[in-house]
C-alpha positions, 0 to 999 in steps of 0.5 A: 518376861515377868514384872515386879513392883517398885516397892518390892512387895509383889511376886513376879507377874506376867504382862496380862496380869499386871494390866488388870492390877493397876497399882501393885498390892504394895502400893508400887508400880509394875516394872520389867524384872529385866528390861528387854534389849534391842540391838542395832541389827534388829533396829535395821530389820524394823525399818520397813515395818508398818506401824502395827507391825512395829508395835507387834515387835516392840510389844512382843518383847514385853507381852511374852505371855500373849501369843504373837498371832493374837498380839498382831491382831490386837495391834492391827485392830488398835491402829485401824482407827488411824490414817495409814501412816499412823504417826506422821513426822513433819519439820517446823523449822529451827531444827525441830521435827514434830512427831504427829501423835494426834491422828486417833479418834480423840485427836490426842496422843493418849489414843496411841496407847489407849486403843491398844489398851482397849484391845489387850484388856478385852483379851485378858478378861476373855481369857479369865472370863472376868470383868473390870471396872476402870477407875481413872482420873483425867486432866483432859485427854486421858479420859476421852481417849479411855472412854472412846477406846472402851465404850460399849465393851461388855466386860468393862465399865469406866468411872472417870474422874475429872476436875470441875471447870479445869478442862477445855470445852472441847475436852468436856464435850468429848467425854460428857457427850458419850451416853454408853451404859458402861461409861460414867463421868464424874466431875469432882470439885478440885484439881486433877491431883484431888481426882488422882488422890481419890483413885489412889486411895480406892486402889490402895484399899485391896478389899474394895479393889478386889470386891469391885474388880477395880483396874486402871487406865491412867498412865500407871497402867503398864500397857500404856507405857509399853505401847507408847514406847513404840512411837519412839522407835518409829520416829527414830527409824524415820529421821535416821539413815541405815548404817549407824546408831545415830543419836537423837533428842526427844522433847516431851511435854509432861505432867504425869511423867508417863509419856517421857517415861516411855522414852526412858524405857526406849533409851534403856532398851538400846534406842540411840536417844541422847537426851530426853527433854522434859517440858513443863508448864507453870505447874513445874514441879518436875522441872524443879526436880530435874534442875535441883534434885528436890521433889516437892509437889504442891498442894491443890490450892497452889496447882494453877489452872493454865492454858495447857490444862492436861499438864496441870498436875503437881504429883506425877504418878510415873516418877516412881518408876524412874526413881526405881531405876535412879536408885539402882532398883533398890525398893527400900530406897523407893519406899524411903523416898515416898515415906519422906514425901508423905512425912515432910512434903518432899524428898531430896536427891540434890546430892545426885542431881548431876546424874539426871543428865550425865547418866540418864540424859534427862534435862528440863525446862518451863513454858508459860502462857506468854511463851505458848502464845509466842510459840504458837504464833512463831510456828504458824508464821514460819511453817504454816502449822498450827500447834496446840498449847501443850505442843507449844510448851514442848517446842519452846523448851526444845529450842533451848536444847537444839544442837547442830547435827543432833535431830530434835524431835518434839512429841505433838500432844493434841490437835489445836481444835481442842484448844480453840480459845488459846489458838484464837488468842495466839494467832487470831483465827477460828479453826474449822470443825468437821460436821462430826466434831460440831455435832459432838460439841452441840450434843447433850452432856452426861456427867455426875458432879461430886464433892471431893468425897471418898465415901460418895465415890465408893457408893457411886462405884458400888451402885454402878460397877459390873460384877 
């Protein structure tokens, strides 16, 4: 299995090499040269597998350059940090089933891929006797998941940008309480998109990228996308019976389009997914795109600070991978669309908008703060479950698309403890923290504050990077 760029300017690379590159040299994103396919017989053979075993099978279709025994060890180690079930499923009424993705070390779905990424990056660096300086941006959960997966690793340093004042107190504590020498937190004046733009500008400077050994753990990293594919297979295998290709729907709270892209990959691989339902918050650029066909990211000043902060994103990095498939894998059309975006602030696929649902099975909806509060309250009253605000966005939108006879699975994104203020506002209770979590919240915090300044960031990385 080889990987090419969405923009057509990269020689095919094996899986391990793409992980260390981040953005392709032409500014595009790595995608499989040919999407692997899973037939019905293979799906049935996978029903009895544990989660690490299933991960080995699914990821083995993508990481063909990694020996299977080495891959199995990585998957076993990655998911040893989770309870035995790894991804529990539970019904919350109204025809909805939650896919529990927040059982990992940082209580968020990002752990599902990041724990594997930590293992496979270390493997790839050992194979080539190299080092890697991870440059990333986070709107909340990516940063802590990356730092907890990579802390203490001798060959890897982490430089994580976050928007000042735009994360919950819990999210800040999870990141900033780490004092490992290889972890560098940088709070940038601005919003997530400002952080992401800084990452892209430095990653696009190939001389700087190579001299500083820069890599990425944001959802543009292929290992994260492929690792997330696994839980779509896992969930399908647990809500369907043997003997037939039962179609299901998935609803995915989405900001950067990475989590739902993994579902799109699973659907392309042959998993019987009927629809992928994208749930947006008030920063609903993606909902507007899938409803109208016009993609128009907003400026930083128009990106709202909401009570589901991990989705406070205007420009979705992973959308380019979907556009590549939508335009028939034509890199020239991808480049043209992004040129239009740069020149006029939007690109327009409205003439083909109907294909989103008819051909690709993607629909969308928006949830607001009032919707989140109402949804958290109703789920609690109906089932006794407390859900976090991002999951509430998913549940609210999912309810509009539930159809009799088609299981609707909603991807849970985080534990509600990470968003205590919103939970208190919704249902009037204070959630308990374990002694370890309370100690983390009370710990000193280590963070460098920085203006939205590319040169200052370059200097900081140059001073602290591994070589």
